[in-house]
C-alpha positions as CSV (number, residue, x, y, z in Angstrom):
1,M,1.7,31.6,9.5
2,S,-0.2,30.2,12.5
3,A,-2.5,27.2,12.2
4,A,-5.3,29.4,13.5
5,D,-5.1,31.7,10.5
6,P,-8.2,31.1,8.3
7,T,-6.2,31.4,5.1
8,H,-3.9,28.6,6.3
9,T,-7.0,26.4,6.8
10,F,-8.2,27.3,3.3
11,R,-4.9,26.4,1.8
12,Q,-4.9,23.1,3.5
13,E,-8.4,22.3,2.3
14,A,-7.6,23.6,-1.2
15,A,-4.6,21.3,-1.4
16,E,-6.9,18.3,-0.7
17,L,-9.5,19.5,-3.2
18,L,-6.8,20.0,-5.9
19,D,-5.5,16.4,-5.2
20,Q,-9.0,15.2,-5.5
21,L,-9.5,17.1,-8.8
22,E,-6.2,15.7,-10.2
23,E,-7.2,12.1,-9.3
24,A,-10.6,12.6,-10.9
25,L,-9.1,14.0,-14.1
26,L,-6.7,11.1,-14.4
27,D,-9.5,8.7,-13.7
28,L,-11.5,10.4,-16.4
29,E,-8.9,9.6,-19.1
30,H,-9.6,5.9,-18.5
31,A,-13.3,6.1,-17.9
32,P,-14.7,9.1,-19.8
33,A,-18.3,7.9,-19.4
34,N,-18.2,7.7,-15.6
35,N,-20.5,10.5,-14.5
36,A,-19.5,10.0,-10.9
37,V,-15.9,11.0,-11.7
38,I,-17.1,14.0,-13.7
39,D,-19.3,15.1,-10.8
40,T,-16.3,14.7,-8.4
41,A,-14.2,17.0,-10.6
42,F,-17.0,19.6,-10.9
43,R,-17.7,19.6,-7.2
44,A,-14.0,20.1,-6.4
45,L,-13.9,23.1,-8.8
46,H,-17.2,24.5,-7.4
47,T,-15.9,24.3,-3.8
48,L,-12.6,25.9,-4.7
49,K,-14.3,28.8,-6.4
50,G,-16.7,29.5,-3.6
51,S,-14.1,29.1,-0.8
52,G,-11.5,31.1,-2.7
53,A,-13.8,34.0,-3.1
54,M,-14.8,33.8,0.6
55,F,-11.2,34.0,1.9
56,G,-10.1,36.7,-0.5
57,F,-8.3,34.6,-3.2
58,D,-10.1,36.5,-5.9
59,A,-7.7,35.7,-8.8
60,A,-7.9,32.0,-8.0
61,A,-11.7,32.1,-7.7
62,A,-12.1,34.0,-11.0
63,F,-9.8,31.5,-12.9
64,T,-11.5,28.5,-11.3
65,H,-14.9,29.9,-12.4
66,H,-14.0,29.7,-16.1
67,V,-12.7,26.1,-15.7
68,E,-15.9,25.2,-13.7
69,T,-18.0,26.6,-16.6
70,V,-16.4,24.2,-19.0
71,F,-16.8,21.2,-16.7
72,D,-20.5,22.1,-16.2
73,Q,-20.9,21.5,-20.0
74,V,-19.0,18.2,-19.6
75,R,-21.4,17.3,-16.7
76,K,-24.4,18.1,-18.9
77,G,-23.1,15.9,-21.7
78,L,-22.6,18.9,-24.1
79,I,-18.8,18.2,-24.3
80,A,-17.0,14.9,-24.4
81,P,-14.1,14.6,-21.9
82,S,-11.4,14.1,-24.5
83,R,-7.7,13.4,-23.8
84,A,-6.8,16.9,-25.0
85,L,-9.4,18.5,-22.6
86,I,-8.1,16.5,-19.7
87,S,-4.5,17.5,-20.5
88,V,-5.4,21.2,-20.5
89,A,-7.6,20.8,-17.3
90,L,-4.5,19.3,-15.5
91,E,-2.6,22.5,-16.5
92,A,-5.5,24.6,-15.2
93,K,-5.3,22.7,-11.9
94,D,-1.6,23.5,-11.6
95,R,-2.4,27.1,-12.3
96,I,-5.1,27.2,-9.6
97,R,-2.5,25.8,-7.1
98,L,0.0,28.5,-8.1
99,L,-2.6,31.2,-7.8
100,I,-3.5,30.0,-4.2
101,E,0.1,29.6,-3.1
102,A,1.2,33.0,-4.5
103,D,-2.0,34.7,-3.5
104,G,-2.7,35.7,-7.1
105,A,0.6,37.5,-7.6
106,V,1.5,35.7,-10.8
107,D,1.7,36.7,-14.5
108,P,-1.8,36.5,-16.0
109,V,-0.6,35.7,-19.5
110,D,-0.1,32.0,-18.9
111,G,-3.5,31.7,-17.3
112,E,-5.2,33.4,-20.3
113,A,-3.5,31.0,-22.7
114,I,-4.8,28.0,-20.7
115,L,-8.3,29.4,-20.7
116,E,-8.2,30.1,-24.4
117,R,-7.3,26.5,-25.1
118,L,-10.1,25.3,-22.8
119,R,-12.6,27.5,-24.6
120,G,-11.4,26.3,-27.9
121,L,-11.9,22.6,-26.9
122,A,-15.3,23.4,-25.4
123,A,-16.4,25.1,-28.6
124,G,-15.5,22.0,-30.5
125,G,-18.2,20.1,-28.6
126,G,-18.3,16.3,-29.0
127,P,-20.6,13.3,-28.6
128,T,-22.7,12.9,-25.5
129,P,-21.1,10.3,-23.3
130,P,-23.0,7.0,-22.8
131,P,-25.3,6.6,-19.7
132,A,-23.9,5.9,-16.3
133,P,-23.5,2.4,-15.0
134,V,-26.5,0.7,-13.4
135,N,-26.5,-1.7,-10.4
136,W,-28.3,-4.9,-11.3
137,R,-29.6,-7.7,-9.0
138,I,-29.5,-11.1,-10.7
139,R,-30.8,-14.3,-9.2
140,F,-30.7,-17.5,-11.2
141,W,-31.0,-21.3,-10.9
142,L,-29.9,-23.4,-13.8
143,P,-31.9,-26.6,-14.8
144,Q,-30.9,-29.6,-12.7
145,N,-29.5,-31.3,-15.8
146,A,-27.4,-28.3,-16.8
147,I,-24.0,-29.9,-16.1
148,F,-25.1,-33.1,-17.9
149,T,-26.0,-31.0,-21.0
150,G,-22.6,-29.2,-21.0
151,V,-23.5,-25.9,-19.3
152,N,-20.6,-24.6,-17.1
153,P,-22.0,-22.3,-14.3
154,L,-18.6,-20.8,-13.7
155,A,-18.3,-19.8,-17.3
156,L,-21.6,-18.0,-17.1
157,I,-20.5,-16.1,-14.0
158,D,-17.2,-15.2,-15.8
159,E,-19.3,-13.7,-18.6
160,L,-21.2,-11.6,-16.1
161,R,-17.9,-10.4,-14.7
162,D,-16.9,-9.3,-18.2
163,L,-19.9,-6.9,-18.1
164,G,-18.6,-5.1,-14.9
165,P,-17.7,-5.5,-11.2
166,C,-19.7,-8.4,-9.6
167,T,-20.4,-9.7,-6.1
168,V,-21.4,-13.4,-6.3
169,V,-22.9,-15.5,-3.5
170,A,-24.0,-19.1,-4.0
171,Q,-27.4,-20.3,-2.7
172,I,-27.5,-23.8,-1.2
173,D,-31.1,-24.0,0.2
174,R,-32.1,-26.4,-2.7
175,V,-29.3,-28.8,-2.2
176,P,-30.9,-32.2,-1.2
177,P,-29.6,-34.6,1.5
178,L,-26.4,-36.4,0.5
179,E,-28.1,-39.7,-0.3
180,D,-30.4,-38.0,-2.8
181,I,-27.7,-36.0,-4.7
182,D,-27.2,-36.8,-8.4
183,P,-23.4,-36.4,-9.1
184,L,-24.3,-34.7,-12.4
185,G,-27.1,-32.6,-10.9
186,C,-26.9,-28.8,-10.5
187,Y,-28.6,-27.8,-7.3
188,L,-27.0,-24.5,-6.5
189,G,-28.4,-21.0,-7.3
190,W,-26.5,-17.8,-7.5
191,D,-27.2,-14.2,-6.3
192,V,-25.2,-11.7,-8.3
193,V,-25.0,-7.9,-7.9
194,L,-23.5,-6.4,-11.1
195,T,-22.5,-2.8,-11.8
196,S,-22.5,-2.3,-15.6
197,D,-23.2,0.2,-18.3
198,H,-24.5,-2.6,-20.5
199,P,-28.3,-2.9,-21.0
200,R,-30.5,-5.6,-19.6
201,A,-30.4,-7.4,-23.0
202,A,-26.6,-8.0,-22.6
203,I,-27.2,-9.8,-19.3
204,E,-29.9,-11.9,-20.8
205,Q,-27.6,-12.7,-23.7
206,V,-25.3,-14.5,-21.2
207,F,-28.0,-17.1,-20.5
208,I,-29.4,-17.3,-24.0
209,F,-28.8,-21.1,-24.4
210,V,-30.6,-22.0,-21.2
211,L,-33.0,-19.1,-20.9
212,D,-36.1,-21.1,-21.5
213,E,-35.3,-23.8,-18.9
214,M,-33.8,-21.9,-16.0
215,E,-35.1,-19.5,-13.3
216,L,-33.8,-16.0,-13.9
217,K,-34.7,-12.8,-12.2
218,I,-33.1,-9.5,-13.2
219,D,-33.9,-6.3,-11.3
220,A,-32.3,-2.8,-11.6
221,I,-31.5,-1.4,-8.2
222,P,-32.7,2.2,-8.1
223,A,-30.0,4.9,-8.2
224,G,-29.1,6.5,-5.0
225,E,-30.0,3.5,-2.8
226,E,-26.4,2.5,-2.0
227,E,-26.9,3.1,1.8
228,R,-30.0,1.1,2.4
229,R,-30.3,-0.9,5.6
230,L,-29.9,-4.7,5.6
231,G,-33.6,-5.2,6.5
232,E,-34.8,-3.2,3.5
233,I,-32.6,-5.2,1.2
234,L,-33.9,-8.5,2.6
235,I,-37.5,-7.4,2.2
236,E,-37.0,-6.2,-1.4
237,R,-35.3,-9.4,-2.3
238,G,-38.3,-11.3,-1.0
239,D,-36.1,-13.3,1.4
240,V,-38.0,-12.4,4.6
241,A,-41.3,-10.9,5.7
242,P,-41.5,-7.3,6.9
243,E,-43.0,-8.4,10.2
244,A,-39.9,-10.6,10.9
245,V,-37.6,-7.6,10.2
246,D,-39.6,-5.4,12.5
247,A,-39.4,-7.9,15.3
248,A,-35.6,-8.3,14.8
249,V,-35.1,-4.5,14.9
250,A,-37.2,-4.2,18.1
251,A,-34.8,-6.7,19.7
252,Q,-31.9,-4.2,19.3
253,S,-29.5,-6.9,18.1
254,P,-27.7,-7.6,14.8
255,I,-30.7,-8.1,12.5
256,G,-29.1,-10.7,10.3
257,A,-28.0,-13.0,13.1
258,L,-31.4,-12.7,14.8
259,L,-33.3,-13.7,11.6
260,V,-31.0,-16.7,11.0
261,K,-31.4,-17.8,14.6
262,A,-35.2,-17.5,14.4
263,G,-35.3,-19.6,11.3
264,E,-36.7,-16.8,9.2
265,L,-33.6,-16.6,7.0
266,S,-30.9,-19.0,5.7
267,E,-27.2,-18.1,6.1
268,D,-26.6,-18.1,2.4
269,K,-29.4,-15.6,1.8
270,L,-28.0,-13.4,4.5
271,A,-24.6,-13.6,2.9
272,A,-26.1,-12.6,-0.5
273,A,-27.8,-9.6,1.1
274,L,-24.7,-8.5,2.9
275,G,-22.8,-9.0,-0.3
276,E,-25.2,-6.7,-2.2
277,Q,-25.0,-4.1,0.6
278,Q,-21.2,-4.1,0.5
279,H,-21.1,-4.1,-3.3
280,L,-23.3,-1.0,-3.6
281,R,-21.2,0.8,-1.0
282,T,-18.0,-0.1,-2.9
283,E,-19.3,1.0,-6.3
284,A,-20.9,4.2,-5.1
285,R,-18.6,7.1,-5.8
286,V,-20.4,9.7,-3.7
287,T,-18.4,12.3,-1.8
288,R,-19.6,12.3,1.8
289,P,-18.5,14.5,4.7
290,S,-16.1,12.5,6.8
291,D,-16.2,12.3,10.6
292,T,-12.6,13.4,11.0
293,V,-10.8,16.0,13.0
294,R,-7.8,17.8,11.5
295,V,-4.8,17.5,13.9
296,P,-1.3,18.9,13.2
297,A,1.3,16.2,12.7
298,E,3.5,17.8,15.4
299,R,0.9,16.9,18.0
300,L,0.8,13.3,16.9
301,D,4.6,13.2,17.2
302,E,4.4,14.6,20.7
303,L,1.7,12.1,21.6
304,M,3.9,9.3,20.3
305,D,6.8,10.6,22.4
306,R,4.7,10.5,25.5
307,V,3.5,7.0,24.8
308,G,7.1,6.0,24.4
309,E,8.0,7.4,27.8
310,L,4.9,5.6,29.2
311,V,6.1,2.3,27.8
312,I,9.6,2.8,29.3
313,A,8.0,3.6,32.7
314,Q,5.7,0.6,32.4
315,S,8.7,-1.6,31.7
316,R,10.3,-0.3,35.0
317,L,7.1,-1.0,36.9
318,R,7.0,-4.5,35.5
319,Q,10.6,-5.1,36.7
320,V,9.8,-3.7,40.2
321,A,6.7,-5.9,40.4
322,A,8.7,-9.0,39.3
323,N,11.0,-8.5,42.3
324,S,8.1,-7.8,44.7
325,Q,6.0,-10.3,46.7
326,D,3.1,-7.9,46.8
327,P,0.2,-9.5,44.8
328,S,-1.6,-6.1,44.6
329,L,1.4,-4.5,43.0
330,K,1.7,-7.4,40.5
331,S,-2.0,-7.0,39.6
332,V,-1.7,-3.3,39.1
333,A,1.4,-3.7,37.0
334,E,-0.3,-6.2,34.7
335,E,-3.3,-3.9,34.3
336,I,-1.1,-0.9,33.4
337,E,0.9,-3.1,31.0
338,R,-2.3,-4.0,29.2
339,L,-3.5,-0.4,29.1
340,A,-0.1,0.8,27.9
341,L,-0.1,-1.8,25.1
342,D,-3.6,-0.8,24.0
343,L,-2.6,2.9,24.1
344,R,0.5,2.1,22.1
345,D,-1.4,0.3,19.4
346,T,-4.1,3.0,19.3
347,T,-1.6,5.8,19.0
348,M,0.4,4.0,16.3
349,G,-2.9,3.4,14.5
350,V,-3.6,7.1,14.5
351,R,-0.2,7.7,12.8
352,M,-0.8,5.0,10.2
353,L,-1.9,6.2,6.7
354,P,-2.9,4.1,3.7
355,I,-0.2,4.1,1.1
356,A,-2.8,5.2,-1.4
357,S,-2.0,8.8,-0.1
358,L,1.5,8.2,-1.5
359,F,0.7,6.2,-4.7
360,G,-1.8,8.9,-5.8
361,R,1.0,11.4,-6.2
362,Y,2.7,9.4,-8.9
363,R,-0.2,9.2,-11.4
364,R,0.4,12.8,-12.5
365,L,4.2,12.2,-12.5
366,V,3.9,9.3,-14.9
367,Y,1.3,11.2,-17.0
368,D,3.6,14.2,-17.5
369,L,6.9,12.2,-17.9
370,A,5.4,9.8,-20.4
371,R,4.2,12.8,-22.5
372,D,7.6,14.5,-22.3
373,L,9.4,11.3,-23.3
374,G,6.9,10.5,-26.1
375,K,6.0,7.2,-24.6
376,E,2.6,5.6,-23.8
377,I,2.7,4.2,-20.2
378,D,0.0,2.9,-17.9
379,L,0.5,3.1,-14.2
380,E,-1.3,0.4,-12.2
381,T,-1.5,0.3,-8.4
382,S,-2.4,-2.5,-6.0
383,G,-2.5,-2.7,-2.2
384,E,-3.4,0.9,-1.8
385,E,-5.1,0.1,1.5
386,T,-1.8,-1.1,3.0
387,E,-1.0,1.2,6.0
388,L,2.4,2.7,6.9
389,D,3.6,5.1,9.6
390,K,3.2,8.7,8.4
391,T,6.9,9.4,8.9
392,V,7.8,6.4,6.7
393,I,5.4,7.6,3.9
394,D,6.8,11.1,4.0
395,R,10.4,9.9,3.7
396,L,9.6,7.3,1.0
397,N,8.3,9.9,-1.5
398,D,11.6,10.9,-3.0
399,P,13.1,7.4,-3.4
400,L,10.0,6.2,-5.2
401,I,10.0,9.2,-7.5
402,H,13.6,8.5,-8.4
403,L,12.8,4.8,-9.1
404,I,9.7,5.6,-11.2
405,R,11.7,8.1,-13.2
406,N,14.4,5.6,-13.9
407,A,11.8,3.0,-15.0
408,L,10.2,5.5,-17.3
409,D,13.4,6.8,-18.8
410,H,15.7,3.7,-18.9
411,G,13.3,0.8,-18.4
412,I,10.4,1.3,-20.7
413,E,11.4,1.2,-24.4
414,P,9.9,3.6,-27.0
415,A,6.8,2.3,-28.7
416,A,8.5,1.5,-32.0
417,E,11.2,-0.6,-30.2
418,R,8.6,-2.4,-28.1
419,T,6.6,-3.3,-31.3
420,E,9.7,-4.7,-32.9
421,L,10.2,-6.9,-29.8
422,G,6.6,-8.2,-30.0
423,K,5.5,-6.2,-27.0
424,S,2.5,-4.0,-26.6
425,P,3.5,-0.4,-27.7
426,K,2.1,0.8,-24.4
427,G,4.5,0.3,-21.4
428,R,3.3,-0.7,-18.0
429,I,4.5,0.2,-14.5
430,V,3.0,-1.4,-11.4
431,L,3.2,0.0,-7.9
432,S,2.2,-2.5,-5.3
433,A,2.2,-2.8,-1.5
434,R,1.5,-5.7,0.8
435,H,2.2,-6.8,4.3
436,S,5.0,-9.3,4.8
437,G,5.1,-10.3,8.4
438,A,5.8,-7.1,10.5
439,E,7.1,-5.3,7.4
440,V,5.5,-3.8,4.3
441,L,6.8,-4.8,0.9
442,V,6.6,-2.0,-1.7
443,S,7.4,-3.0,-5.3
444,I,8.0,-1.0,-8.5
445,T,7.6,-3.3,-11.5
446,D,8.1,-2.4,-15.1
447,D,7.8,-4.5,-18.3
448,G,10.7,-2.7,-20.0
449,R,14.1,-3.8,-21.2
450,G,15.5,-5.0,-17.9
451,L,19.0,-4.5,-16.5
452,D,22.0,-5.2,-18.6
453,R,24.2,-7.6,-16.6
454,D,27.2,-7.3,-18.9
455,A,27.1,-3.5,-18.8
456,I,26.8,-3.4,-15.0
457,R,29.7,-5.9,-14.6
458,A,31.9,-4.0,-17.1
459,R,31.2,-0.7,-15.4
460,A,31.9,-2.2,-11.9
461,E,35.2,-3.8,-13.0
462,A,36.2,-0.5,-14.7
463,R,35.7,1.4,-11.4
464,G,37.4,-1.3,-9.4
465,L,34.3,-2.2,-7.4
466,I,34.7,-5.9,-8.2
467,A,37.6,-8.0,-9.3
468,E,37.6,-9.0,-13.0
469,G,35.7,-12.2,-13.5
470,A,34.5,-12.3,-9.9
471,A,31.6,-14.8,-9.4
472,L,28.6,-12.8,-8.3
473,S,24.9,-13.7,-8.2
474,D,22.4,-11.5,-10.0
475,G,21.3,-10.0,-6.6
476,E,24.9,-9.1,-5.7
477,L,25.5,-7.7,-9.2
478,F,22.4,-5.6,-9.2
479,Q,23.3,-4.1,-5.8
480,L,26.3,-2.4,-7.4
481,I,24.0,0.1,-9.1
482,F,23.5,1.7,-5.7
483,E,27.2,2.6,-5.5
484,P,27.7,6.4,-5.6
485,G,28.2,7.7,-9.1
486,F,27.4,4.4,-10.7
487,S,25.7,4.6,-14.1
488,T,25.7,2.6,-17.3
489,A,23.8,5.2,-19.3
490,E,25.4,6.2,-22.6
491,Q,23.6,9.5,-22.7
492,V,22.8,12.0,-20.0
493,T,19.1,13.1,-20.1
494,S,17.2,15.7,-18.2
495,L,15.8,12.8,-16.1
496,S,18.7,10.6,-15.3
497,G,22.1,9.2,-16.4
498,R,24.5,11.0,-14.2
499,G,24.9,8.3,-11.6
500,V,23.4,10.5,-8.9
501,G,20.4,9.3,-6.9
502,M,20.4,5.5,-6.6
503,D,22.9,5.6,-3.8
504,V,20.7,8.2,-2.1
505,V,17.7,5.9,-2.6
506,K,19.5,3.1,-0.8
507,R,20.7,5.4,2.0
508,T,17.2,6.7,2.5
509,V,15.6,3.3,2.6
510,E,18.3,2.0,5.1
511,A,17.8,5.1,7.3
512,L,14.1,3.9,7.5
513,R,15.5,0.5,8.8
514,G,14.5,-1.0,5.5
515,S,16.2,-2.9,2.7
516,I,16.1,-2.8,-1.1
517,E,16.2,-5.7,-3.5
518,I,16.3,-5.9,-7.3
519,S,15.4,-8.7,-9.7
520,S,15.4,-8.4,-13.5
521,N,14.9,-10.4,-16.7
522,Q,16.6,-8.8,-19.6
523,G,14.0,-7.9,-22.2
524,R,11.1,-8.6,-19.8
525,G,11.4,-6.0,-17.1
526,T,12.6,-5.2,-13.6
527,V,11.2,-5.4,-10.1
528,V,12.6,-3.2,-7.3
529,A,11.3,-4.3,-3.9
530,L,11.5,-2.1,-0.8
531,R,11.1,-3.8,2.6
532,L,10.0,-1.3,5.2
533,P,9.1,-1.4,8.9
534,L,5.5,-0.5,9.8
535,T,6.6,2.2,12.2
536,L,9.7,3.9,13.3
537,A,8.7,4.7,16.9
538,I,8.0,1.5,18.9
539,I,8.8,-2.0,17.9
540,D,8.7,-5.5,19.5
541,G,12.2,-6.7,20.2
542,L,14.1,-9.7,21.5
543,L,16.4,-8.7,24.4
544,V,19.7,-10.6,24.5
545,R,22.9,-10.5,26.6
546,V,26.4,-10.5,25.2
547,G,28.9,-10.5,28.1
548,D,27.8,-7.8,30.5
549,G,25.9,-5.8,27.8
550,R,22.3,-6.1,26.7
551,Y,21.1,-5.6,23.1
552,V,17.8,-5.6,21.3
553,I,17.2,-7.5,18.0
554,P,14.0,-6.4,16.1
555,L,11.6,-9.3,16.7
556,A,10.3,-9.1,13.1
557,A,13.7,-10.2,11.9
558,V,14.0,-13.2,14.3
559,E,13.2,-16.6,12.9
560,E,14.3,-18.9,15.7
561,C,16.7,-19.5,18.6
562,V,18.9,-22.6,18.9
563,E,21.7,-23.6,21.2
564,L,25.3,-23.4,20.0
565,P,26.6,-26.9,19.7
566,A,29.4,-27.7,22.2
567,D,31.8,-28.7,19.5
568,Q,31.3,-25.3,17.8
569,G,32.5,-23.3,20.8
570,A,36.1,-24.4,20.6
571,R,36.4,-23.9,16.8
572,S,38.1,-21.1,15.0
573,H,36.9,-17.6,15.7
574,N,36.4,-17.0,12.0
575,R,33.0,-17.0,10.4
576,S,31.4,-20.4,10.9
577,F,28.4,-22.3,9.6
578,L,25.6,-24.2,11.3
579,N,23.4,-26.9,9.8
580,I,19.7,-25.8,10.3
581,R,17.5,-28.6,9.0
582,G,19.7,-29.3,6.1
583,S,20.6,-25.6,5.3
584,L,24.0,-24.1,6.0
585,V,23.5,-20.8,7.9
586,P,26.6,-18.6,8.6
587,Y,26.8,-17.3,12.1
588,L,28.7,-14.4,13.8
589,R,30.0,-14.3,17.3
590,L,28.8,-11.0,18.8
591,R,31.3,-11.3,21.6
592,E,34.1,-10.9,19.1
593,L,32.4,-8.1,17.1
594,F,31.9,-6.2,20.3
595,N,35.3,-7.0,21.8
596,T,33.7,-8.4,25.0
597,T,36.2,-9.4,27.7
598,A,33.7,-10.9,30.2
599,P,33.8,-14.7,30.4
600,A,31.4,-16.5,28.0
601,D,28.4,-18.5,29.2
602,L,28.8,-22.2,29.2
603,F,25.8,-22.7,27.0
604,Q,25.6,-20.0,24.3
605,K,22.6,-19.4,22.1
606,I,22.3,-18.6,18.4
607,V,19.5,-16.2,17.3
608,I,18.7,-16.9,13.6
609,V,17.8,-13.6,11.9
610,S,16.9,-12.8,8.3
611,S,16.8,-9.9,5.9
612,G,15.0,-10.6,2.6
613,D,16.0,-14.1,1.5
614,L,19.2,-14.2,3.5
615,R,19.8,-15.6,7.0
616,V,22.6,-15.4,9.5
617,G,23.0,-16.6,13.1
618,L,24.0,-14.3,15.9
619,V,25.8,-16.0,18.9
620,V,24.8,-14.5,22.2
621,D,25.3,-15.5,25.8
622,Q,21.7,-15.4,26.9
623,V,18.2,-14.8,25.4
624,I,16.4,-12.7,28.0
625,G,13.0,-12.4,26.3
626,D,10.7,-10.1,24.4
627,H,10.8,-6.4,25.0
628,Q,8.8,-3.4,23.9
629,T,11.4,-1.2,22.4
630,V,11.0,2.6,22.2
631,I,13.6,3.6,19.6
632,K,15.9,6.5,20.4
633,T,18.1,7.7,17.5
634,L,21.8,7.8,17.9
635,S,23.7,11.1,18.0
636,K,25.4,12.5,14.9
637,L,28.7,11.5,16.4
638,H,27.7,7.9,15.9
639,S,26.2,8.3,12.4
640,D,28.9,6.1,10.8
641,V,28.2,3.1,13.2
642,E,26.5,0.6,10.9
643,M,26.2,-2.1,13.5
644,F,23.4,-0.4,15.4
645,S,20.2,1.4,14.2
646,G,19.4,3.1,17.5
647,A,19.1,2.6,21.3
648,T,16.4,2.0,23.9
649,I,16.0,2.5,27.6
650,L,15.4,-0.6,29.7
651,G,13.3,-1.0,32.8
652,D,16.3,-0.5,35.1
653,G,17.3,2.7,33.4
654,A,20.2,1.1,31.5
655,V,20.6,1.7,27.7
656,A,20.5,-1.2,25.3
657,L,21.7,-0.8,21.7
658,I,19.4,-2.0,18.8
659,L,21.2,-4.2,16.3
660,E,21.0,-3.4,12.6
661,V,20.0,-6.7,11.2
662,A,20.5,-5.9,7.5
663,H,24.1,-5.0,8.1
664,L,24.8,-8.1,10.1
665,V,23.2,-10.3,7.5
666,E,25.3,-8.7,4.8
667,A,28.4,-9.2,6.9
668,G,27.6,-12.8,7.5
669,R,27.0,-13.4,3.8
670,L,30.2,-12.0,2.4
671,P,33.3,-14.0,3.5
672,D,36.4,-12.1,4.8
673,Q,34.6,-8.8,4.7
674,P,35.8,-6.5,7.5
675,L,33.1,-5.5,9.9
676,K,32.5,-2.0,11.2
677,A,31.8,-2.3,14.9
678,A,32.6,1.1,16.3
679,V,31.2,0.7,19.8
């Protein structure tokens, strides 16, 4: 089916609407009174119904119409969004997806059963949900002797935070000169924007003990005013005159900066107004049409390939310019290098997606598996705005699914067992992502039973993976679970226990040039951390020479470069150690690993690289410098070469291999381990 086919476009848009519907339904379980979430679900259903009928998906449109009717009653407050209703609505969402994918050619019996359950729940009715949250603007100054009398301003602000999301900005315009300040005096004021479903009386209750002596102003911000301009907010707050705003607008410059410069507004009042503006935008859950263009992923891949070729050509031009005495050529080469870098960053930015697009898929997975296992489990996410290359996100989906299923099945205990252990009966899984240098750290954390060290050791010894009684750290012991076929499960379940999958998880992560680490406290939970590169296309590298060959080390893994001491050069060729500021760091001689016969340089260098918490030194003949590295994958004939992760083309047309740092670090860490260096 071509991309130009209108039904193909509908299916794409329907998939997005169904994802939006699923997210809204899962949100509704935790916030049944949130009218904005209910409206989002209703709008998704309404759009699916209308578009489905327009493009000839009559069965899907008819089924969606019945679901929409029920949610119209929810929207009007006639039905409470109970957990049972949400569960059936999720099944209905799956049914709509099936009807669209199969173009209606499915057995209608299951659909009728879902609709009957929906109608039964709708007929049961329920209480009208409480009113939607209101945005409040709160401005207060405590009496000057507040601290002396035992009032804690931070405690008051924390009480406001308990009522709902807050944006707080301190006001300092009443702070006197330093020589006039009373150490026990309270001179600050606070501007707070609060989103809460509590009434005004609950806000006043926070200040009940100082209400008569303080200055307090509480105003409700009218609904639907989340997108007001900064000038309108400043006028409404009484911080600046309308005439001053008009004059600033006429100057066609940033209004806040102009008002501060003109002395019409203090910086703290500007900060408070900007905080209110941002708070309202954040809390507003209104679906707006986005200024986006839908582009097939294949075109982005082609664009990235062209940019890669441009970077290689630019590298050649830089080398030609370096050997030329023509200043015009050098100038043009520098300009093209700057433009190529900008284009590279822009193109890579286009390919970057927030990891929220990945995390959002697992909410339904956890919901369904927890129900099947009879467990209560909350899934929490953080760092959803962290961005990763689209290719990395696509390949990361299956490993994360496997890790989450393991945490649900083996990690989180049943509610009765958790209660006996003094834990909350409801388990908790946290998916988080954050930047760590030039990498992204994705973690899966559970508060379950943790890994059984004794069982892992016994299983590993039984399979001959380690010698009996071998001294291993927790990190080394936990890595054994990634061996093919390794499992400590006493029972095989429909989810896990066959020892299949964890080795695939590790291989997939390493194929992405990433690494995987595990930490666990028995009885308290497990953390699985994946370290991943931001992108798989172009990286910054450190170009080095070993003998007559040149190699690239990913710059993100490089910590520092030091000179190999003269007395080390004549020592044994076995693995050696170097004292780096009091820490012993093992180092490997790449000349020996690569069987280099060319004479060694008199003054060799050691490049200190790291993977996770481990470090190793790589002895090279020369450190040439930084290099924009366009990664080319190795052929299938070299798939078993663990020393290198790919290759790149240098400015002179020569090929340089890219070192696999994780493998080298592992090799440097384990004494007497044979190294694979098939070159």
